[in-house]
C-alpha positions in Angstrom: -2.8 39.8 -11.6 -0.8 39.4 -8.3 2.9 39.8 -8.4 5.2 38.4 -5.7 8.1 40.7 -4.8 11.2 40.1 -2.6 12.2 43.2 -0.6 15.7 43.7 0.7 16.3 46.8 2.8 19.9 48.0 3.4 20.9 50.9 5.6 23.0 53.8 4.2 25.8 55.5 6.0 27.9 58.6 5.4 31.7 58.8 5.5 31.6 59.2 9.2 29.4 56.1 9.8 26.2 58.0 10.5 23.0 56.6 9.2 21.6 58.7 6.3 18.7 56.5 5.3 17.7 53.2 3.8 17.8 51.7 0.3 15.1 49.2 -0.8 15.7 46.6 -3.5 12.7 45.0 -5.1 13.0 41.7 -7.1 10.1 40.1 -9.0 9.9 36.5 -7.7 6.4 35.7 -9.1 7.7 32.9 -11.3 9.6 31.3 -8.4 6.5 31.5 -6.1 4.3 29.9 -8.7 6.8 27.1 -9.1 7.0 26.7 -5.3 3.2 26.6 -5.0 3.0 24.0 -7.9 5.6 21.9 -6.1 3.7 22.0 -2.8 0.5 21.0 -4.6 2.2 18.0 -6.2 3.7 17.0 -2.9 0.3 17.2 -1.3 -1.2 15.0 -4.0 1.6 12.4 -3.7 1.3 12.5 0.1 -2.5 11.9 -0.2 -1.9 8.9 -2.6 0.9 7.5 -0.4 -1.3 7.4 2.7 -4.5 6.3 1.1 -3.5 3.4 -1.2 -4.8 0.1 0.4 -1.3 -1.3 0.6 1.4 -0.8 3.3 4.5 1.0 1.9 8.0 1.5 3.4 10.4 3.6 1.3 14.1 4.0 2.0 16.5 6.4 0.4 20.1 5.7 1.0 22.6 8.6 1.2 26.1 9.1 2.5 24.8 11.3 5.2 22.3 8.6 6.3 19.1 6.9 5.2 15.6 8.5 5.0 12.7 6.1 5.8 9.0 6.8 5.2 6.0 4.6 6.0 2.4 5.2 5.0 -0.6 4.8 7.3 -1.7 1.4 5.9 1.7 0.0 6.7 1.0 0.5 10.4 -2.5 -0.8 10.1 -1.4 -4.0 8.3 1.7 -4.7 10.4 0.2 -3.8 13.8 3.3 -1.7 14.6 3.3 1.9 15.8 5.7 4.6 14.6 7.5 4.3 18.0 8.2 0.7 17.4 10.3 1.4 14.4 13.3 2.5 16.6 13.5 -1.1 18.0 14.5 -3.6 15.3 13.6 -6.5 17.6 10.0 -5.4 17.7 9.9 -5.2 14.0 11.2 -8.8 13.7 9.0 -10.1 16.5 5.7 -9.5 14.7 6.7 -12.0 11.9 6.2 -15.7 12.1 9.6 -17.3 12.8 9.5 -19.7 9.8 8.4 -16.8 7.5 11.2 -14.7 8.9 13.8 -17.3 8.0 12.6 -17.3 4.4 12.7 -13.5 4.3 16.2 -13.4 5.8 17.5 -15.9 3.2 16.0 -13.8 0.4 17.3 -10.6 2.0 20.8 -12.0 2.1 20.6 -12.8 -1.7 19.6 -9.2 -2.3 22.4 -7.8 -0.2 24.9 -10.0 -2.1 23.6 -8.6 -5.4 22.1 -11.9 -6.6 18.6 -10.5 -6.8 16.9 -7.1 -6.9 13.4 -8.1 -5.9 11.6 -10.8 -3.9 8.0 -11.7 -3.1 6.9 -13.6 -0.1 3.6 -14.6 1.7 4.1 -14.2 5.4 2.3 -13.8 8.7 2.2 -10.9 11.1 0.9 -11.1 14.6 -0.7 -8.0 16.1 -0.4 -7.0 19.7 -4.0 -8.3 20.3 -3.0 -11.7 19.0 -4.7 -11.3 15.6 -2.8 -13.0 12.7 -2.6 -11.2 9.4 -1.4 -12.8 6.2 0.4 -10.4 3.9 2.0 -10.5 0.4 5.3 -8.8 0.9 7.2 -7.4 -2.1 10.7 -5.9 -1.6 12.5 -4.1 -4.5 15.9 -2.4 -4.4 17.3 0.1 -6.8 21.1 0.3 -7.0 23.8 2.8 -7.9 26.2 1.8 -10.7 28.6 0.2 -8.2 25.8 -2.1 -6.9 25.2 -0.3 -3.6 21.6 0.4 -2.6 20.1 3.7 -3.8 16.5 3.3 -2.9 14.4 0.5 -1.5 10.6 0.0 -1.8 8.7 -2.5 0.3 4.9 -3.1 -0.1 2.7 -5.3 2.1 -0.8 -6.3 0.9 -3.3 -7.8 3.3 -4.3 -11.2 1.9 -5.8 -12.6 5.1 -9.3 -13.2 3.6 -7.8 -15.0 0.5 -5.6 -17.2 2.7 -8.6 -18.1 4.9 -10.6 -19.0 1.8 -7.8 -21.2 0.5 -7.5 -23.0 3.8 -11.2 -23.6 3.9 -11.1 -25.1 0.4 -8.2 -27.3 1.4 -10.1 -28.6 4.4 -13.2 -29.3 2.3 -11.1 -31.1 -0.3 -9.5 -33.2 2.4 -12.9 -34.1 3.9 -14.2 -35.1 0.4 -11.1 -37.1 -0.3 -11.5 -39.0 3.0 -15.2 -39.8 2.2 -14.3 -40.7 -1.4 -11.6 -43.2 -0.3 -13.6 -44.6 2.7 -16.8 -45.4 0.8 -17.1 -49.2 0.5 -18.5 -49.0 -3.0 -17.1 -48.1 -6.4 -17.5 -44.4 -7.3 -17.2 -42.7 -10.7 -17.1 -38.9 -10.1 -17.5 -36.5 -13.0 -17.0 -32.8 -12.1 -17.6 -30.2 -14.8 -15.1 -27.3 -14.7 -16.4 -23.7 -15.0 -14.0 -23.4 -18.0 -15.7 -24.8 -21.1 -14.3 -28.0 -22.3 -12.6 -29.0 -19.1 -13.6 -31.6 -16.5 -12.2 -33.7 -13.7 -13.0 -37.4 -13.8 -12.0 -39.8 -11.0 -12.9 -43.4 -10.4 -12.3 -45.7 -7.5 
């Protein structure tokens, strides 16, 4: 078994101030080192999870001495921002669609006024190359007893594929509606729903 020791060496002097030797103090710090190693392992595991979940995360811890902000790697991939951009608040706001930003600002104001502790919003980010990304943004705040912010957690999930699928379905439904209404004959349409016992019936 390996033991960790902490060594403290102190010089010894006689009554005239002359060095007469050294004294070594040994302390068993094995338990402390094991606790430190276990803590480092847990921190490494959390860091791995933090950076590899397929969701962008921004975490803020508010303290009297100032706030601590951490972002994971997917946050930058989804938002299109770089770590250097975070120092410029105008760049952070510029990636958001203006209408979406208005909605977010209104919800943020309610949160800061203590009316809500969480909000969820579908919004669009525009990357530097012009690519538009749809995200599901969730913002949650944890408060002190006096209502002030203690911690804040924001997640951003890329839902671009889902939104594109929804938009495609909407276009197809609009095309079918146009054809259905424009046909110069009476139509009785019976569509069987995948859920047993449900069906849509429409006649014109």
